[in-house]
C-alpha positions as CSV (number, residue, x, y, z in Angstrom):
1,M,-4.1,-11.5,12.1
2,Q,-2.1,-8.3,11.8
3,S,-0.8,-6.9,15.1
4,L,-1.6,-3.3,16.1
5,I,0.8,-0.7,14.8
6,S,1.0,3.1,15.3
7,T,2.6,5.1,12.6
8,C,2.6,8.1,15.0
9,D,4.6,6.1,17.5
10,F,6.9,4.9,14.8
11,C,7.5,8.4,13.7
12,D,8.2,9.6,17.3
13,Q,10.7,6.7,17.8
14,H,12.4,6.9,14.4
15,L,13.0,10.6,13.7
16,E,16.6,10.1,12.9
17,A,15.8,7.3,10.4
18,I,13.2,9.6,8.8
19,A,15.8,12.4,8.6
20,T,18.3,10.0,6.8
21,G,15.6,8.5,4.5
22,L,15.7,5.0,6.0
23,V,12.1,5.5,7.0
24,R,9.9,7.5,4.5
25,V,6.5,8.9,5.1
26,L,4.0,8.7,2.3
27,P,2.0,11.9,1.7
28,P,-1.6,12.1,3.0
29,Q,-3.3,12.0,-0.4
30,F,-4.2,8.3,0.0
31,R,-7.7,7.3,1.1
32,N,-8.6,4.1,2.9
33,F,-11.0,1.8,0.9
34,G,-10.3,-1.6,2.5
35,R,-11.9,-3.3,5.4
36,L,-8.6,-3.4,7.3
37,Q,-7.7,0.1,8.4
38,S,-4.3,-1.0,9.8
39,F,-2.0,-3.3,7.9
40,H,1.7,-3.9,7.3
41,G,4.1,-6.2,5.5
42,Q,7.0,-6.5,3.3
43,V,6.7,-4.8,-0.1
44,S,6.3,-6.2,-3.6
45,T,5.9,-3.7,-6.4
46,V,4.2,-3.3,-9.7
47,Q,4.7,-0.3,-12.1
48,C,1.9,0.1,-14.6
49,F,-0.2,2.9,-16.2
50,E,-3.9,2.4,-16.7
51,D,-3.3,-1.4,-17.2
52,N,-3.8,-3.8,-14.3
53,S,-2.7,-7.0,-15.9
54,L,0.4,-7.3,-13.8
55,V,-1.5,-6.3,-10.6
56,R,-3.7,-9.3,-11.2
57,A,-0.7,-11.5,-11.9
58,A,1.0,-10.4,-8.7
59,L,-2.1,-10.9,-6.6
60,E,-2.6,-14.4,-8.0
61,G,0.7,-15.4,-6.3
62,A,1.0,-16.2,-2.6
63,G,0.8,-13.0,-0.7
64,L,2.6,-14.2,2.4
65,A,1.2,-11.2,4.4
66,R,3.0,-8.8,2.0
67,V,1.8,-5.4,0.7
68,L,1.6,-4.8,-3.0
69,V,2.5,-1.3,-3.9
70,V,1.3,-0.2,-7.4
71,D,2.9,2.7,-9.1
72,G,0.0,3.7,-11.4
73,G,1.5,7.1,-12.2
74,G,-1.2,8.8,-10.2
75,S,-3.6,8.3,-13.2
76,M,-7.2,9.4,-12.6
77,R,-8.6,8.0,-15.9
78,H,-8.8,4.3,-15.2
79,A,-9.1,2.2,-12.0
80,L,-6.3,-0.3,-11.4
81,F,-8.1,-2.2,-8.6
82,G,-11.6,-3.3,-7.9
83,G,-13.8,-5.8,-6.0
84,N,-12.6,-8.9,-7.8
85,L,-8.9,-8.1,-7.1
86,A,-9.7,-7.2,-3.5
87,A,-11.3,-10.7,-3.0
88,L,-8.3,-12.3,-4.8
89,A,-5.8,-10.4,-2.6
90,A,-7.6,-11.6,0.5
91,R,-7.8,-15.2,-0.7
92,S,-4.1,-15.2,-1.7
93,G,-2.9,-13.9,1.7
94,W,-1.9,-10.3,0.9
95,A,-2.0,-7.9,3.9
96,G,-2.7,-4.9,1.8
97,V,-2.5,-3.1,-1.6
98,V,-1.5,0.6,-2.1
99,I,-2.4,2.1,-5.4
100,D,-0.9,5.3,-6.7
101,G,-4.0,5.7,-8.8
102,C,-7.7,4.8,-8.7
103,V,-10.0,2.0,-7.5
104,R,-13.6,1.0,-8.3
105,D,-16.2,-1.2,-6.8
106,V,-15.7,0.4,-3.4
107,A,-18.4,-1.5,-1.6
108,E,-16.9,-4.8,-2.7
109,I,-13.4,-3.6,-1.7
110,A,-14.7,-2.6,1.7
111,A,-16.1,-6.1,2.2
112,A,-12.8,-7.9,1.6
113,P,-10.5,-8.5,4.6
114,V,-7.5,-6.7,3.2
115,G,-6.1,-3.2,3.5
116,V,-6.5,-1.0,0.5
117,R,-5.3,2.6,0.0
118,A,-5.6,4.6,-3.2
119,L,-5.9,8.2,-4.4
120,A,-9.6,8.2,-5.6
121,T,-12.4,6.2,-7.2
122,M,-13.0,6.0,-10.9
123,P,-15.7,3.8,-12.5
124,M,-13.7,3.3,-15.8
125,P,-12.1,-0.1,-16.0
126,P,-8.4,-0.7,-16.6
127,R,-6.8,-1.5,-19.9
128,K,-5.7,-5.1,-20.4
129,Q,-2.6,-5.0,-22.5
130,G,-0.1,-6.7,-20.3
131,A,2.0,-3.6,-20.0
132,G,4.2,-2.8,-16.9
133,Q,7.0,-4.2,-14.8
134,R,7.2,-6.1,-11.5
135,D,9.5,-5.9,-8.5
136,L,11.4,-2.8,-9.3
137,A,12.0,0.4,-7.3
138,V,9.1,2.8,-7.8
139,R,8.2,6.4,-6.7
140,I,4.8,6.8,-5.1
141,Q,3.8,10.4,-4.9
142,G,7.5,11.3,-4.9
143,V,8.5,8.7,-2.2
144,S,10.9,5.9,-3.1
145,V,9.6,2.4,-2.5
146,R,11.7,-0.7,-3.2
147,P,10.8,-4.4,-3.2
148,G,11.7,-5.8,0.2
149,D,11.0,-2.6,2.0
150,W,8.4,-2.7,4.8
151,L,5.1,-0.7,4.6
152,Y,3.1,0.3,7.7
153,A,-0.4,1.8,7.4
154,D,-3.0,2.9,9.9
155,A,-5.6,5.7,10.3
156,D,-2.8,8.3,10.6
157,G,-0.9,7.5,7.5
158,M,1.7,5.2,5.8
159,L,5.4,4.7,6.4
160,V,7.9,2.8,4.3
161,S,11.1,1.5,5.9
162,A,14.2,-0.3,4.6
163,E,14.1,-2.5,7.7
164,P,11.2,-3.9,9.8
165,L,10.2,-1.4,12.5
166,H,9.7,-2.4,16.1
167,M,8.0,-0.5,18.9
168,G,10.3,0.5,21.7
169,P,9.2,1.5,25.2
170,R,6.6,4.2,24.9
171,S,7.7,7.5,26.6
172,G,4.8,9.7,25.3
173,S,4.2,11.1,21.9
174,A,5.9,14.2,20.5
175,D,2.7,16.3,20.9
176,E,2.3,15.6,24.6
């Protein structure tokens, strides 16, 4: 079971790390499609364009409560993730999947106990040509994400950190 996190509190407590780039905030273009609204874990990456062969291959491996970050180049022409892969991610123990691209089968994704964020929905299936690369540094909507980073997602947004983040004593949020 994932513990509760607060990206707002992390931002309040890690402003210096954000300023230096050790903590990076993903832009708000991503929509929640998964049953889990909050999730976090160490990052594994896939870079592919309109072809989800390596996404499936990654999700077939033990998730170990990690988050798969997929650099799909922001394509809006083919979905890279759907209901079958959401069920596979949950069975394999992945905490979540972040797609810089589209998903399909949203009702099936919403039923799977995994976090899923993506840009939009698209009914067109992915290509299956085996193209892409795994576990390399990627750029997601202009933000650098590396294998081994930590990703934190909740209703307020997503953060990526070079090191695991921990909550310090709460002294009130920046907007109070």
